[in-house]
C-alpha positions as CSV (number, residue, x, y, z in Angstrom):
1,X,82.5,10.7,174.0
2,X,82.7,7.8,176.5
3,X,85.8,6.3,178.0
4,X,87.5,4.2,180.6
5,X,91.2,4.2,181.4
6,X,91.8,1.6,178.7
7,X,90.0,3.0,175.7
8,X,87.5,5.6,174.6
9,X,85.1,6.2,171.7
10,X,84.1,9.4,169.8
11,X,81.9,10.5,167.0
12,X,83.3,10.7,163.5
13,X,82.3,14.4,163.4
14,X,84.6,15.1,166.3
15,X,87.7,14.2,164.2
16,X,90.0,17.1,163.4
17,X,92.2,17.5,160.3
18,X,91.8,13.8,159.5
19,X,93.9,13.0,162.6
20,X,93.3,9.4,163.8
21,X,95.9,9.2,166.5
22,X,94.1,8.5,169.8
23,X,96.3,10.6,172.2
24,X,95.3,13.8,170.2
25,X,91.8,13.3,171.5
26,X,92.8,12.4,175.1
27,X,89.6,12.8,177.1
28,X,91.5,13.6,180.3
29,X,92.8,16.7,178.6
30,X,89.3,17.9,177.9
31,X,88.3,17.2,181.5
32,X,91.4,19.1,182.7
33,X,90.5,22.1,180.4
34,X,87.0,22.2,181.8
35,X,88.3,22.1,185.4
36,X,90.8,24.9,184.6
37,X,88.0,27.2,183.4
38,X,85.9,26.4,186.4
39,X,88.9,27.2,188.7
40,X,89.5,30.8,187.6
41,X,91.6,30.4,184.4
42,X,91.1,31.7,180.9
43,X,92.5,29.3,178.3
44,X,93.7,31.0,175.1
45,X,95.1,29.1,172.1
46,X,98.8,30.0,171.6
47,X,98.0,31.1,168.0
48,X,95.8,33.9,169.4
49,X,98.6,35.1,171.7
50,X,101.2,35.3,168.9
51,X,101.5,37.6,165.9
52,X,99.9,36.2,162.7
53,X,101.7,33.8,160.4
54,X,105.5,33.6,160.2
55,X,105.8,36.8,162.2
56,X,104.4,35.0,165.2
57,X,105.8,31.5,164.8
58,X,108.7,30.7,162.5
59,X,110.9,27.6,162.2
60,X,114.6,27.9,162.0
61,X,116.6,26.4,159.1
62,X,119.1,23.7,158.4
63,X,122.8,24.7,158.2
64,X,125.4,22.4,156.4
65,X,127.9,20.7,158.7
66,X,130.6,22.5,156.8
67,X,129.5,25.7,158.6
68,X,130.0,24.2,162.1
69,X,132.9,25.6,164.0
70,X,133.2,28.6,161.7
71,X,132.6,31.1,164.6
72,X,131.2,31.8,168.0
73,X,127.6,32.6,167.1
74,X,125.3,30.0,168.6
75,X,123.7,27.6,166.2
76,X,120.8,26.7,168.5
77,X,119.7,23.1,168.5
78,X,117.2,21.3,170.6
79,X,119.6,20.3,173.4
80,X,120.9,23.9,173.7
81,X,117.6,25.1,175.2
82,X,117.4,24.5,179.0
83,X,116.3,26.4,182.1
84,X,114.6,29.1,180.0
85,X,117.9,30.1,178.3
86,X,120.3,29.0,175.6
87,X,123.0,27.1,177.4
88,X,126.3,29.0,177.4
89,X,128.2,25.9,176.3
90,X,126.2,25.5,173.2
91,X,127.5,22.7,171.0
92,X,127.8,24.3,167.6
93,X,129.0,27.8,166.6
94,X,128.9,29.4,163.2
95,X,130.4,32.5,161.6
96,X,129.0,35.9,161.0
97,X,128.5,35.2,157.3
98,X,126.0,32.5,158.3
99,X,124.2,34.9,160.6
100,X,124.1,37.6,157.8
101,X,122.6,35.1,155.4
102,X,119.7,34.1,157.6
103,X,119.1,37.3,159.6
104,X,116.2,38.6,157.6
105,X,114.5,35.2,157.5
106,X,114.9,34.3,161.1
107,X,114.7,37.8,162.6
108,X,115.4,36.9,166.3
109,X,114.7,39.8,168.6
110,X,114.8,40.5,172.4
111,X,112.0,38.8,174.3
112,X,111.3,36.3,171.5
113,X,110.6,32.8,172.8
114,X,112.2,29.7,171.5
115,X,110.4,26.3,171.5
116,X,111.7,22.9,170.6
117,X,109.7,21.7,167.6
118,X,111.2,18.3,166.8
119,X,112.8,15.5,168.8
120,X,111.1,13.4,171.6
121,X,111.1,14.4,175.2
122,X,112.4,17.9,174.6
123,X,109.6,19.0,172.4
124,X,107.8,22.0,174.0
125,X,110.9,23.1,176.0
126,X,111.0,26.9,175.9
127,X,113.6,29.7,176.4
128,X,113.6,33.5,176.1
129,X,116.0,35.7,174.2
130,X,117.6,38.4,176.3
131,X,118.4,41.7,174.7
132,X,122.2,41.0,174.9
133,X,121.9,37.6,173.2
134,X,120.0,38.1,170.0
135,X,122.9,37.1,167.7
136,X,122.1,33.5,167.1
137,X,121.1,31.1,164.3
138,X,118.2,28.7,164.9
139,X,118.2,25.2,163.6
140,X,115.3,23.7,161.7
141,X,114.1,22.0,164.9
142,X,113.4,25.2,166.8
143,X,110.5,27.6,166.6
144,X,110.9,31.3,167.1
145,X,107.7,32.7,168.8
146,X,106.8,36.4,169.0
147,X,103.9,37.7,171.2
148,X,101.4,40.0,169.7
149,X,101.3,43.2,171.8
150,X,97.6,43.4,171.2
151,X,97.1,40.1,173.1
152,X,98.2,41.8,176.3
153,X,100.2,38.7,177.2
154,X,103.8,39.5,178.3
155,X,106.5,37.3,176.9
156,X,107.8,36.6,180.5
157,X,104.3,35.4,181.5
158,X,104.0,33.2,178.4
159,X,107.5,31.7,179.2
160,X,106.2,30.5,182.6
161,X,102.8,29.4,181.3
162,X,104.3,27.2,178.6
163,X,106.4,25.5,181.2
164,X,103.4,24.2,183.2
165,X,102.5,20.5,183.4
166,X,99.1,21.5,181.9
167,X,100.7,22.7,178.7
168,X,103.5,20.1,178.6
169,X,100.8,17.3,178.6
170,X,99.1,19.0,175.7
171,X,102.4,19.1,173.9
172,X,102.7,15.3,174.3
173,X,99.2,14.8,172.8
174,X,100.1,16.9,169.8
175,X,103.6,15.5,168.9
176,X,103.4,12.7,166.4
177,X,106.2,10.4,165.1
178,X,107.5,11.3,161.7
179,X,109.9,8.6,160.4
180,X,112.5,8.4,163.3
181,X,111.7,11.7,165.0
182,X,108.6,13.3,166.7
183,X,107.2,16.6,165.5
184,X,104.5,18.9,166.7
185,X,104.2,21.0,163.6
186,X,101.6,23.8,163.4
187,X,99.6,21.9,166.1
188,X,101.6,23.9,168.7
189,X,99.4,26.9,167.8
190,X,96.4,25.1,169.3
191,X,98.1,24.7,172.8
192,X,95.8,26.2,175.4
193,X,97.7,28.8,177.5
194,X,96.4,29.0,181.1
195,X,95.9,32.6,182.2
196,X,94.7,33.3,185.7
197,X,91.7,35.7,185.8
198,X,93.4,37.4,188.8
199,X,95.4,40.2,187.2
200,X,97.6,40.4,190.3
201,X,98.9,36.9,189.8
202,X,99.7,37.7,186.2
203,X,101.6,40.9,187.1
204,X,103.6,39.1,189.9
205,X,104.5,36.3,187.5
206,X,105.9,38.8,185.0
207,X,108.1,40.5,187.6
208,X,109.3,37.2,189.1
209,X,110.3,35.8,185.7
210,X,112.1,39.1,184.9
211,X,114.1,38.8,188.1
212,X,114.9,35.2,187.3
213,X,116.2,36.0,183.9
214,X,118.3,38.9,185.3
215,X,119.7,36.7,188.0
216,X,120.6,34.0,185.5
217,X,122.6,36.5,183.4
218,X,124.5,37.7,186.5
219,X,125.2,34.2,187.6
220,X,126.6,33.2,184.2
221,X,129.0,36.1,184.3
222,X,130.2,35.2,187.7
223,X,130.6,31.6,186.9
224,X,132.6,32.5,183.8
225,X,134.8,34.7,186.0
226,X,135.4,31.9,188.5
227,X,136.5,29.5,185.9
228,X,138.3,32.1,183.8
229,X,136.3,31.0,180.7
230,X,133.3,31.9,178.6
231,X,131.9,28.5,179.4
232,X,132.0,27.4,175.8
233,X,132.8,23.8,175.0
234,X,136.1,23.8,173.2
235,X,136.7,22.2,169.8
236,X,137.7,18.6,170.0
237,X,140.6,18.8,167.6
238,X,144.1,19.5,168.6
239,X,145.4,23.0,168.1
240,X,148.2,21.7,165.9
241,X,146.7,21.7,162.4
242,X,149.7,20.4,160.4
243,X,152.3,18.0,161.7
244,X,154.6,17.4,164.6
245,X,157.0,14.7,165.7
246,X,157.0,12.6,168.9
247,X,159.9,10.4,170.0
248,X,159.1,6.7,170.4
249,X,160.1,6.7,174.1
250,X,157.5,9.5,174.7
251,X,154.6,7.4,173.5
252,X,152.3,6.4,176.3
253,X,150.2,3.3,176.7
254,X,150.8,2.5,173.0
255,X,148.6,5.5,172.1
256,X,149.2,6.7,168.5
257,X,146.4,9.3,168.3
258,X,148.1,12.7,167.5
259,X,145.9,15.0,169.5
260,X,146.9,13.1,172.7
261,X,150.4,14.6,172.2
262,X,149.3,18.1,171.0
263,X,152.5,20.2,171.4
264,X,150.5,23.4,171.7
265,X,148.5,22.0,174.6
266,X,151.6,20.7,176.2
267,X,153.3,24.1,176.0
268,X,150.3,26.0,177.3
269,X,149.9,23.5,180.1
270,X,153.6,23.8,181.1
271,X,153.4,27.6,181.0
272,X,150.2,27.6,183.1
273,X,151.7,25.2,185.7
274,X,155.0,27.2,185.9
275,X,153.3,30.6,186.2
276,X,150.8,29.3,188.8
277,X,151.1,30.2,192.4
278,X,150.5,26.5,193.5
279,X,151.3,23.1,192.0
280,X,149.1,21.1,189.7
281,X,148.3,17.4,190.3
282,X,146.7,14.6,188.3
283,X,143.2,13.7,189.3
284,X,144.5,10.2,189.8
285,X,146.8,11.4,192.6
286,X,143.7,12.8,194.5
287,X,142.1,9.3,194.1
288,X,145.2,7.4,195.3
289,X,145.5,9.7,198.3
290,X,141.9,8.9,199.3
291,X,140.6,12.5,198.7
292,X,138.5,11.7,195.7
293,X,136.5,8.7,194.3
294,X,135.6,8.2,190.7
295,X,132.8,5.9,189.5
296,X,130.9,5.3,186.3
297,X,127.2,4.9,186.2
298,X,124.8,2.2,185.0
299,X,122.3,1.6,182.2
300,X,118.9,0.7,183.4
301,X,117.5,-0.2,180.0
302,X,114.7,1.5,178.1
303,X,112.0,-0.6,179.6
304,X,112.8,1.1,183.0
305,X,112.2,4.6,181.5
306,X,109.0,6.2,182.6
307,X,108.4,3.7,185.5
308,X,108.6,6.5,188.1
309,X,109.7,10.0,188.9
310,X,113.2,9.4,190.2
311,X,115.6,11.1,187.8
312,X,117.8,9.0,185.7
313,X,120.5,11.5,184.7
314,X,122.0,11.3,181.2
315,X,124.7,13.3,179.5
316,X,122.4,15.9,178.1
317,X,120.9,16.6,181.5
318,X,124.1,18.4,182.7
319,X,123.7,22.1,181.9
320,X,125.4,25.2,183.2
321,X,127.1,23.4,186.1
322,X,123.8,22.0,187.4
323,X,121.5,19.1,186.6
324,X,118.6,20.0,184.3
325,X,115.5,20.6,186.3
326,X,113.3,18.6,183.9
327,X,115.4,15.5,183.4
328,X,114.0,13.6,180.5
329,X,113.9,10.1,182.0
330,X,112.6,8.9,185.3
331,X,112.6,5.5,186.9
332,X,110.7,3.8,189.7
333,X,111.5,3.0,193.3
334,X,112.3,-0.7,192.5
335,X,114.9,0.3,189.8
336,X,116.4,2.8,192.2
337,X,116.8,0.3,195.0
338,X,118.4,-2.2,192.7
339,X,121.1,0.2,191.5
340,X,121.5,2.8,194.2
341,X,124.6,1.0,195.8
342,X,126.6,1.7,192.6
343,X,124.9,4.7,190.9
344,X,123.1,6.8,193.4
345,X,123.8,10.5,193.5
346,X,124.6,12.3,196.7
347,X,124.7,16.0,197.5
348,X,127.8,17.8,196.2
349,X,128.7,14.9,193.9
350,X,130.2,16.2,190.6
351,X,128.9,14.4,187.5
352,X,131.1,14.7,184.4
353,X,130.3,13.5,180.9
354,X,132.5,10.6,179.9
355,X,130.9,9.4,176.6
356,X,129.5,11.4,173.7
357,X,131.0,14.1,171.4
358,X,130.8,17.8,172.2
359,X,129.4,17.2,175.7
360,X,132.4,15.2,176.9
361,X,134.0,17.0,179.9
362,X,130.8,18.9,180.8
363,X,130.1,18.8,184.5
364,X,127.5,19.6,187.1
365,X,127.2,19.7,190.9
366,X,124.3,17.8,192.5
367,X,122.2,19.6,195.1
368,X,119.7,18.5,197.6
369,X,116.9,19.3,195.2
370,X,118.3,16.8,192.7
371,X,118.0,13.8,195.0
372,X,117.3,10.9,194.9
373,X,118.7,10.1,191.4
374,X,120.7,7.6,189.4
375,X,123.2,8.4,186.7
376,X,124.0,6.7,183.4
377,X,127.1,4.8,182.3
378,X,128.2,7.7,180.1
379,X,128.9,9.8,183.2
380,X,131.6,9.8,185.9
381,X,130.7,10.5,189.4
382,X,133.4,12.4,191.3
383,X,132.9,12.5,195.0
384,X,135.1,14.4,197.5
385,X,136.0,12.0,200.4
386,X,137.5,14.8,202.4
387,X,135.6,18.1,201.8
388,X,137.9,19.9,204.2
389,X,140.9,19.2,202.0
390,X,139.2,18.9,198.7
391,X,136.3,21.3,198.2
392,X,133.8,19.9,195.6
393,X,133.0,23.5,194.7
394,X,136.6,24.4,193.9
395,X,137.0,21.1,192.0
396,X,133.9,22.0,189.9
397,X,135.6,25.3,188.9
398,X,138.9,23.5,188.2
399,X,137.2,21.0,185.9
400,X,135.9,23.9,183.8
401,X,139.1,25.8,183.4
402,X,139.9,26.1,179.7
403,X,143.3,24.4,180.1
404,X,141.6,21.5,181.9
405,X,138.9,21.1,179.3
406,X,141.5,21.1,176.6
407,X,143.3,18.2,178.4
408,X,140.0,16.3,178.4
409,X,139.5,16.9,174.7
410,X,143.0,15.6,174.0
411,X,142.1,12.4,175.8
412,X,138.7,11.9,174.1
413,X,139.0,9.1,171.6
414,X,136.4,7.8,169.1
415,X,135.1,4.3,170.0
416,X,132.8,2.8,167.3
417,X,130.2,5.6,166.8
418,X,130.8,7.5,170.0
419,X,133.7,9.3,171.7
420,X,134.8,8.4,175.2
421,X,137.2,10.0,177.7
422,X,137.6,6.8,179.6
423,X,139.8,6.5,182.6
424,X,142.3,8.8,180.9
425,X,140.4,11.4,183.0
426,X,142.7,10.5,185.9
427,X,145.7,11.8,183.9
428,X,144.2,15.3,183.7
429,X,146.1,17.9,185.7
430,X,144.2,20.3,188.0
431,X,145.4,22.9,190.6
432,X,146.4,21.5,193.9
433,X,143.5,21.6,196.4
434,X,145.8,22.6,199.3
435,X,146.3,26.3,198.5
436,X,144.6,29.2,200.1
437,X,143.4,30.4,196.7
438,X,141.7,27.1,196.2
439,X,139.8,27.4,199.5
440,X,138.7,30.9,198.5
441,X,137.5,29.7,195.1
442,X,135.5,26.9,196.8
443,X,133.7,29.5,199.0
444,X,133.0,31.6,195.9
445,X,131.6,28.8,193.8
446,X,129.6,27.5,196.8
447,X,127.9,30.9,197.0
448,X,127.1,30.8,193.3
449,X,125.6,27.3,193.5
450,X,123.5,28.3,196.4
451,X,122.2,31.2,194.3
452,X,121.5,28.9,191.4
453,X,119.5,26.6,193.7
454,X,117.4,29.6,194.8
455,X,116.8,30.5,191.1
456,X,115.6,27.0,190.5
457,X,113.2,27.2,193.4
458,X,112.0,30.7,192.3
459,X,111.3,29.2,188.8
460,X,109.1,26.5,190.3
461,X,107.4,29.1,192.4
462,X,106.8,31.3,189.4
463,X,105.2,28.5,187.5
464,X,103.0,27.1,190.4
465,X,100.3,29.9,190.3
466,X,99.8,29.3,186.6
467,X,99.2,25.5,187.1
468,X,95.5,24.7,187.0
469,X,94.3,22.2,189.6
470,X,94.4,19.4,187.0
471,X,97.4,17.3,188.0
472,X,95.4,14.4,189.5
473,X,93.7,14.1,186.1
474,X,96.8,14.4,184.0
475,X,99.2,12.4,186.2
476,X,101.3,10.0,184.1
477,X,101.5,9.7,180.3
478,X,98.5,9.2,178.0
479,X,98.1,5.6,177.0
480,X,94.8,5.6,175.0
481,X,93.8,3.1,172.4
482,X,90.7,3.4,170.1
483,X,88.0,0.8,170.1
């Protein structure tokens, strides 16, 4: 094989499985593999690490839409896999009858790995199944992977190894477009897993990942306690299933959408405010008093995607109160400079989903490690202008209270093919920021977010020793064409 950075040639006998897609034979990947072996790594195909056949790698299955919302068992789809776990606010839930129907076929167990099989930028994203979270149904876009004990590769090690840039670049070379979606198919079994020859590095990786997974579980429990919720995204429909009446004079802004006036929500909200130890105020009041600013983002256009490494944060990048560590789109310095005056993200900004469907109302807090970044037009940026009076950490918890999320759902209207919360967000009531309980909550959430930042750093540190010294070769996306 000979190549430049514009094209390469290869012998007909080197073609595999009649594949004629150039990126599959990316010569830089071969150079990277050779360098990894020379640098103290053993490269094992993923298929050799897993059990044989369906026992080792099995694709989930399609579930009819009629089953959505039938229960609280996660129906795991591609966007539900993030930060090595299933996001607690998974989009779709199904009933136990669905789980019973697919249990034997899917057979999800503790320490199984999940990998995104279909999509685009999410393909190859991995998560692990903790012992307490095995009750789930996998969609037909997600692989369930099970390690062969005879391979002597621990699932925690494999989780970190599959997260390296070395493996992710291989994933990109093996995912092909099928109609309107990309798929990796059985080609994922050929991914080369980098295993350091130093047994000490392998053992330390296993223990570090074990600690990270344990810490994630504890953090989720404490976050749920702080917000008094299980972190699930609530159904978008009003609680009143049949009918109710509204007086003409009670109509607001000429809105005739029933869920906006949901009497069950109104009653629950009135009771919550009455029983609370401090008053509740609309977010708009905090804006008018100069304590809070609210701003929507911008759209940079698809041509700007991939022009650099500065994150362009979109709605699916907000997970578990934080920004996804592997944001799917990046932009260059020129794009950032052009839009930073309006859409730059600062530390302790709260990003809240404005447009979408089930993600509307989801929020995250930006940390130092997320910067610099821009955010898209489907997101609100809420910025505390007086942190002493309005703690952004307490506000984050308030925005995730069940009664607050229900208010957002009631104000989420369909526009063309997408839902939007719009500036009706400013009508949403939250607890007053002036109470002593609010300050205590802010301190509690600040501690949790600091722990989450440490977990993110520890995750990067766990992956780093498994990264072969190949990044200079593999920097950027493959762009090969045959000649």
